[in-house]
Each structure stands twice: as structure tokens, then as C-alpha cells.
C-alpha positions in Angstrom: 90.5 -15.8 110.3 91.6 -14.6 113.7 92.6 -11.0 113.8 95.2 -9.5 116.1 94.3 -7.1 118.9 95.5 -4.2 116.7 93.4 -5.1 113.7 90.3 -5.8 115.9 90.7 -2.3 117.5 91.3 -0.8 114.1 88.1 -2.1 112.7 86.1 -1.1 115.8 87.2 2.5 115.1 87.1 2.3 111.3 83.6 1.0 111.2 82.4 4.4 112.5 83.7 6.2 109.5 81.0 7.7 107.4 78.4 7.7 110.1 79.0 11.4 111.2 80.3 13.8 108.6 81.4 16.4 111.1 83.4 13.8 113.1 84.9 12.6 109.8 86.0 16.1 108.9 87.5 16.7 112.4 89.4 13.3 112.2 90.7 14.2 108.7 92.0 17.4 110.2 93.6 15.5 113.1 95.0 12.7 111.0 96.3 14.8 108.1 96.7 18.5 109.0 97.2 18.8 112.7 100.9 17.7 112.4 101.6 20.8 110.4 99.9 23.0 113.0 101.8 21.2 115.8 105.1 22.0 114.0 104.0 25.6 113.6 103.2 25.8 117.3 106.6 24.4 118.3 108.2 26.9 116.0 106.3 29.7 117.8 107.5 28.3 121.1 111.1 28.3 120.0 110.6 31.8 118.5 109.6 33.0 121.9 113.2 32.6 123.0 114.3 34.9 120.2 111.8 37.5 121.3 113.2 37.2 124.9 116.7 37.6 123.5 117.7 34.1 124.6 119.5 33.0 121.5 121.3 30.1 123.2 118.0 28.6 124.4 116.6 29.0 120.9 119.5 27.1 119.3 119.6 24.5 122.1 115.9 23.7 121.7 116.1 23.8 117.9 119.0 21.4 117.7 117.5 19.1 120.4 114.2 18.9 118.5 115.8 18.5 115.1 118.1 15.7 116.4 115.3 13.9 118.1 113.0 14.2 115.1 115.6 13.1 112.5 116.6 10.2 114.7 113.0 9.1 115.3 112.0 9.3 111.6 115.3 7.6 110.6 114.6 4.7 113.0 111.1 4.4 111.7 112.4 4.0 108.1 115.0 1.5 109.2 112.3 -0.5 111.1 110.0 -0.2 108.1 112.5 -1.6 105.7 113.5 -4.4 108.1 110.0 -5.4 109.2 107.6 -4.3 106.5 103.9 -4.1 107.4 101.4 -3.0 104.8 98.7 -0.4 105.5 95.2 -1.4 106.4 93.9 -0.7 102.8 96.4 -3.2 101.4 95.5 -5.9 104.0 91.8 -5.4 103.6 91.0 -3.4 100.4 87.3 -4.3 100.5 86.7 -3.5 104.2 88.8 -0.4 105.1 87.2 3.0 104.9 90.1 5.4 104.2 89.4 9.1 104.4 92.9 10.3 103.2 95.5 8.9 100.9 98.9 8.6 102.4 102.1 9.3 100.4 102.9 5.6 100.2 101.5 2.2 101.1 104.8 0.3 101.6 105.3 1.3 105.3 102.9 1.6 108.1 104.9 0.5 111.2 105.9 2.7 113.1 103.8 5.7 112.3 105.9 8.7 111.3 103.1 11.2 112.3 102.9 9.7 115.7 106.7 9.6 116.1 107.1 13.3 115.1 104.2 14.5 117.2 105.4 12.6 120.3 109.1 13.5 119.7 107.9 17.1 120.0 105.9 16.5 123.2 108.7 14.5 124.9 111.3 16.9 123.8 109.4 19.9 125.2 109.1 17.9 128.5 112.8 17.3 128.5 113.5 20.9 127.6 111.5 21.9 130.7 108.7 23.8 128.9 105.8 24.9 131.1 103.3 22.3 132.2 100.5 23.7 130.0 102.8 23.7 127.0 103.8 20.0 127.5 100.2 18.9 128.2 99.0 20.8 125.1 101.6 19.1 122.9 100.8 15.7 124.4 97.1 16.3 123.6 98.0 17.3 120.1 100.1 14.1 119.7 97.2 12.0 120.9 94.8 13.7 118.5 97.1 13.1 115.6 97.7 9.5 116.6 94.0 8.7 117.0 93.2 10.6 113.8 95.7 8.4 111.8 93.8 5.3 112.9 90.4 6.8 112.4 91.1 7.9 108.8 92.2 4.3 108.0 95.9 4.7 107.3 97.4 3.1 110.5 96.7 0.2 112.8 96.9 0.9 116.6 100.2 -1.1 116.8 101.7 1.4 114.3 100.8 4.2 116.8 102.2 2.3 119.7 105.4 1.7 117.7 105.7 5.4 116.8 105.2 6.3 120.5 108.0 3.9 121.6 110.4 5.2 118.9 109.6 8.8 119.9 110.3 8.1 123.5 113.6 6.4 122.6 114.7 9.1 120.2 113.8 11.9 122.7 115.7 10.1 125.6 118.7 9.6 123.3 118.5 13.3 122.3 118.5 14.2 126.0 121.6 12.1 126.6 123.3 13.7 123.6 122.2 17.2 124.8 123.6 16.5 128.3 127.0 15.6 126.9 127.4 17.7 123.8 124.9 20.5 123.6 125.5 21.6 127.2 129.2 21.8 126.3 128.4 24.1 123.3 125.9 26.3 125.1 
């Protein structure tokens, strides 16, 4: 059986699972928990506007991020329903080493974790956050994305799909912000 590039890459990563317990624990953190820490960090970033007394910037950023995030995850679910792809454990139950159990196995493409983490990174770029903030959030998004493949719940194509959806949702949020949010704020 000939495997796609995505499945071949997945197995080249997944075959390393179990060979280094410390790496496995780090990747479980990246693939499962880092998304929560990323959301906490973006909340702190938004909260800094409140501390500075810049209420308008706080609401502008909050609405921008919320719109882009809801749009991204909504598109993921629509794509998932229209073009269902099973998780690796469903495709290869005897071969995949899975370190975490996802909420469901019905949808893998595009990755919601990847979409949310890159929506945050792209949005912060479009919101003109400082370079170190933007770079930090892109690195967090890359860590989350790689972690999702490593722990056995996503193929690389799912990550690529999540990245593309995040870019689209963030650009659309920028367009909406330029026409609607700028009018409000």
C-alpha cells in the first residue's frame, strides 16, 4: 500500500514515540496543554491594554481575536463535515502510538488546535503587536502543531489545513476590522 506524503511523514515522527520518556512528556504538554497556556498569554497581552487605560484597544483586539477564532473553528467544522478524514488511530489502529485521547475521532482535518494557535499568532501580527510577541506566539503555534502530530492525533496535512484556515480567518478578520471595527472604535 502506497502512503501519502502526510502519512509517511506522520509515521516518521510517530515511530519515535516511546523512545524518550522526557520528550514524550514535553510533546504531550505541547500537543495537549500548550493551547491553554497560549490562550492565557493572549489574555494577558489583551489585559495589558486595560492596565494602560486603553479600553478601546482592549475591545478592538478582543473582538478581532474572537471573530477570527470563531470563524476559523467554524470553517474547520464545515470542512470536517464536508470532507471527513479519520484520525490516524482509526486509519491504522495497530500501528499508531497515541499519547493523548482527543475528544472525538470523527474529524481530524483541519486541526482545530493548529487553527486556534495560528489565528492568535496571525491576529497579533495584524494587530501590530511587538515583534517579540508575534514571534513568541508563532513559536507557540509551531510547538502546538508539531505536538499534535507527535502525540498521534493528527497527520501533517491536518496541520497544514489548520494553518491555511487560520491565515484565511485572520485576513478576513482584518478586512472586517478595517471596515467595521475601525468605524466603531
